N, C-alpha and C positions, 0 to 999 in steps of 0.2 A: 509655397513656403510661408508659414505664419511668422509674424514679427515677434522678436523678443521684446520684453519690457526692459528699458534701460534706466538705471538709477545713476545719475551723473554726479561726480564730484568735480567742481569747476575751480581751477586755479587762475586768479586774475579776474578783475571786474572793471577793466577800463572800457574804452570805446567798443572794442570787439566783444568783450564779455557781456556788456550790457546789451549790445546788438543781438547777440545770441539769445540772451534771456528774453528779449522782446519777440524775436522770431519764433522761439519755442512756444511762447504763449499763444501764438497764432497758428500752431501746427499740432492740434490735439491728436490727430490720427497717427502721429509718430510713436506714441507710447514711450516718450522720453521725459523724465522728470529730473530737474536739478535738485538734488537732496541737500547739498551743502556747497558753500562757496568759500574758498580760502583767499584772504587778502592780507596785505602787508601793513598798510597804514591804518591804524586804529582811529585816527582823528579825521580822516577824509569823509566828507559827506557823501552819502550813497543815495541812489534813486529809489532803492527799496529798503525795507525794514532791517534793522540790525539782527533780528532773529535768523536771518538767512545766512549769516556770515560766521566764519571762524578765523582765528589768527594762528592756528597751529596746523601745519601741513599734515601731521600724523592723524588728525581727526578724520581726514578723508582716506588716507592710506590704510588705516586700521579698521575702517568700516566695511565689514564683509557684505553688507547690502549694496554697496556701491560697486557696480561692475564696469563702469566706464569713467575714465579720468580724462577731462578736457583741460589741456594746459595752454593758457593764453597770457603768459607773463613775458616781460622784456629781458630778464636776466637769463642768458643762455646756460650759464653754469648751474644756476639754481633749477632751471627747467630740466636739465639732464638728470639731476639728482631725483627730482620728482618722477620723471617719466621712467627712468630705469628702475626705480623702486616699485612703481606701479606695475610694470611689466613682470617683475620678479614675483609679485603677489597675485599674478594671474588676472589683472585688470586690463581690459582693452584701453587703448589710449588714442586720443585725437590731439594733434598739436599743430600750431601755426608758426612754430619757431624755426625758421629756415636756418639760422646760424647754428642753433643747437643740433639740428638734424645733419647739417653739412659737416660739422666738426666731429660728430660721433656716429657717422653713418654705419661703419662696420660693426661697432659695438651694439648699436640698436638692432641691426640685422640679426646678430647672434642671439640677442635677448629674445627677440620674437620667436626665433626657431627653438631655442632651448626651453622656453616656457609656453610654447604653443599658444601665443596670444597676439592679436593684431595691433599694429601701430599705423594709423592713417594720418596723412598730412597734406591733403589737397590744397589747403589754404596757405601752405608754405611756399607754393610755387607761383601762381598767378591769380590769387584771390578768387574771383568768380568764374574763371575759365577752368573747366574740368580737364586740364591737360594731362595730369598724371594718370587719371583713370583711362583716358583715351590711349596714352602710350602703353599702358598695361594691357588693355583689352583689344583695341582696334589694330594696333601696330605690332602685335606680338609675332606675327608671321610674315608681314610685308617687309621688304628690304628697305629700311629707313636709311636715307643717304645724308640728310641734314635736318637740323632744327635751328631756327633763329627767331629772335623776336625782341619786342619791348616787354621786359618782365618787371620793371620797377615803375610804379605809377607816380611816385614822388618826383623823380627826375624828369619824367615825361611831362608832368604838369609844369615844372619850372621851365623846361625848354619850350613848351607851347606858349607860355606867357611871354617869353623873351622874343618869340617870333610874331605871335598874333597881336600882342599889345605893346611891343617895343619896351617892355619893362627891363630894368637892369637885372642882372643875375641876383644881386643882393635883395632887391625888392620882390622878385619872383620867389626866392627862397623864403623870405619872411612871410609872404602870403601863404605859401605851402605849409609853413609851420603853424600859422594862425588857424588854418583850416584843419589841422591835425593830420596832414598828409606826410609831413616830415618831422623828425624828432628835433628837440632843442639842440642836440649835437648831431647834425645831419650827415656826418661824413660816411656813415654806414650806407646811406643812399647815394649821396653825391659823389663819393669816391668809387662807386661801382662795386662795393663789397656785397651789398644785398643782392644785386643782380648775379654776382659770381656764385653766391651760396645757392641761389635758385638754379643756376645753370648746372652746378654740381649735382643737385638732386635730379634734374632732368636728364643728365648724362646717364645716371644709373638706370633710369626707366626707359630711355630711348636706345642706348647702345650697350647697356650692361657694364659700363665702365665705372668703377668706384674710384673717384679721385679724392684727394685731400684739398682743402682750400688753397694751400700753398702751391699746388700743382697748376692751378689755373691763373692766367694772367688777366688783370683787370685795370682799365683806365676809366675814371669817372668823368663827370662833367665839370668838376670844380676848377679846372685850369682853362676852360674854354674862354677865349678872349674876344674883343671886338673885331679883330681881323678875321677870325673864322666865321663869326656871325655875318659880317659884311660880305665875305666871299660867298657864303651860302645864299644870302638874299639876292645878290647880283645874278646868281645863276639859277634862281628859282628852286633852290633846294631847302630842305629842313635838316636839322641835326637831331638824331635820335640816339639814345644809348641802347646799343644792340648787344645782346648775348647770343652767341652762335657756336654750333658744333657741327662738324661734317667729317665724313670718311673719305680718305684718299683711295686711289686705285690699288695701293699695296697693303691696304688694311690699316694704315695709320689713321689716327684720330687727332683732329685739331679742335681746340676749344678756347674761347677767350671772350672778354667783354671790352668793347671799344666803341666810343661815339662814332657815328657814321652819317655821312651825307646821304639823304634819301630823296629820290626824285619823285615827281608827281605820278610817274608811271608805276611806281612800286606800291604795293598794298599797305605797307606800313606808313606811307606818307600821311594818310588821313587818320591814323591812330593818334589822337591828341588827348590833351587834358590828363586825367588819371587813368585812362584806358590802357590796357595791355593788348598786345597782338602777337600771335605766334604762328609761324609758317613751318610746316613740315613738308619734306620732299621725299618721296619713296620711288622705288623702281617701277611699281605698278600703278599706284594711284596718282602719281605725279605730285603736284603741289596742293596742299590744303591749308586753310586759313582759319584761325580761331581768334576771336576778339571779345573783350569784356572788361568790366571795371577792375582795375588792379590795385586800388587803394580805397580806404574808407571802412567804416564800421560794418555796414550792412553787406557789402560785397564779400568781405572776409568772413563775416558770420554765416553767410549763405554757403560758403565752401565748407566751413566747420559743420554746419547743419547737414550738408550732403554726406559728409563722412559719418556723422552720427546715424543718419538714416541707413547708410550702407552697413554699419555695425549691427543694426537691428535685424539684418538678414545674414549675419555672420560673414560678411565680406572681409577679405584681406588681400593685400598685394601678394601676388605669386612670384614677383621678381623674375619673370620669365627670361628676360634678356641676360640677367646676371647668371642664371642657371644654365644658359646656353654656352657660357664660357668661350666666347669668341677670341679671347686673348688679344684685344686691341692694345696698341701702344700709343700713348700721347706724344705728339710730335710738334716741334717748332719749325719743321721743314715745309713752310708754306709761304708763298709770296703775296704781299698785300700792296694794293695801290692806295696811297695815303697822301694827306696834306700834313706837313710838319711845320708848325710855327716855331721860330727860334730867335735868339738874340743875334744881332748883326755879326758879332765876333765869332759865332759858332758855325757860320754858314759853310765855310770850306771843310771843316771837320765833319759835319753831318752829311755833306754831299758825298763824301767817300763811302758812307754806309749804304747808299742807295745803289741798286742794280741798274736802274735806268732813271733818268730825270726828264720829266715832261715840261716842267716850268720852274723857274727859280726867280725870286724877287727879293730885293733887300733895300730898305730905306736907311735913314740915319740911326735908327734904334733896333729895328727888328726886320724879319723877313719870313718868307715861307718857301718850301720846296714841295712840289707835287711829283710823284713818281712811284716806282716799285721798290719795295724793301722787304727783306725777309723778316719773319716774326722774331727771329733771334736778334737781329740787329735793332729792330724796333724796341725790344725789351732792353737792350744795352743802352740805347739813348734815353729811354724813360727812367732808367735807374738813377736815383739821386735828383730827380726833377723837383725843383722847388717852386715851380709855377712859371718858369721862364720859357717853357716850351709846351706844346700840346700836339697831340695826334688826332686827326679825324680820318676815319677809314672811308675810302671811296668805293672799293669793292675788293673781294678776294680774287686774286689772279688765278684763273683755271690752269690746270696742268698743260692744256693745249696752248694757252697764251704764253705760259712760261717757256715751253719748248720753242715757240716762235721768237720770243725775246732772246733766248740763248743763241739761236741760229743767227739772229740779226747782229748780236754782239760779236759772234765768231767771224762773220763776214767783215765787220768793221776792223777787227784785229788783223 
């Protein structure tokens, strides 16, 4: 199959946009040319000449010679306007905007189908890891049981610095911001929202389940305190922000983003700095592990470039799992082994929310509880949290372990 020549209209020329421009200059065999670049700030100095830029988004949308739109802007609402209009005009689209894709997934799916044009967004999930393409192609027939991983490079960088260099959370965050890994308003990353948007996208390609952002529960790293860090270090553990989804025996689906204690025996233990790592588990192939850089201009640009290359061969997502219509139901009926840090006066109230308690400790100001709790009760405790409590996941309690715990409770009664 011969390659199509691609004329690209690029929206946004920040770190990733410039990274893409640089990479394209070094990939002449791709037959891809950036014809026009639309930017917002007329006064910002640019690395290339002003003749390459426009400030009117319609200059690209109205250009019939441009057959690919690459969207790399921060504003999710503005991005959706551009992407939806480009699809309506029959232009293929590449986007790295996970928030925009997550919030408008169903609409974007319908636009692709109605106008028979592809939208690719590998860079929206795990930057340099080709996880969406693998879920689409490799796992389309294998029975996928679970997917979990570190999908946000910014939070992983911050957590790595707090463990490896004993930096305070604030110092590690500032360092991440200075290096361009975290935004000036970092709550999208540190609050676990970025990881949730990525998980939502991965859910569609791994299990065929289309969720809305509000459907998925997320806890970030912004409330992790000295007690949890000390607990982890004393036990030789690290804390990682983990996004995960898995199927139960009755066809129910559980999915959430929660910080987790990771031991040295686990593959994600050594995924540090801005790297991402994703584990898949299937009925036939068992566990497979993907790792790669999850933040930074060039890793993200490489994923965008991969999508552009795929478009030159008319590639598009087939959404095989969605079309299989497995009718999964998202469920909170799952038990989790966790550590909960709390204020001293909340100890007795929160203990009642646990199914089993392994350890409980309280000093003059605060304390912690380790034990098993349902995801529903965990959500209830997390509601209205102003920073006085935090959860760290130890592990998901299997159905077999849950049955054993229930039997033990029944015997005690």
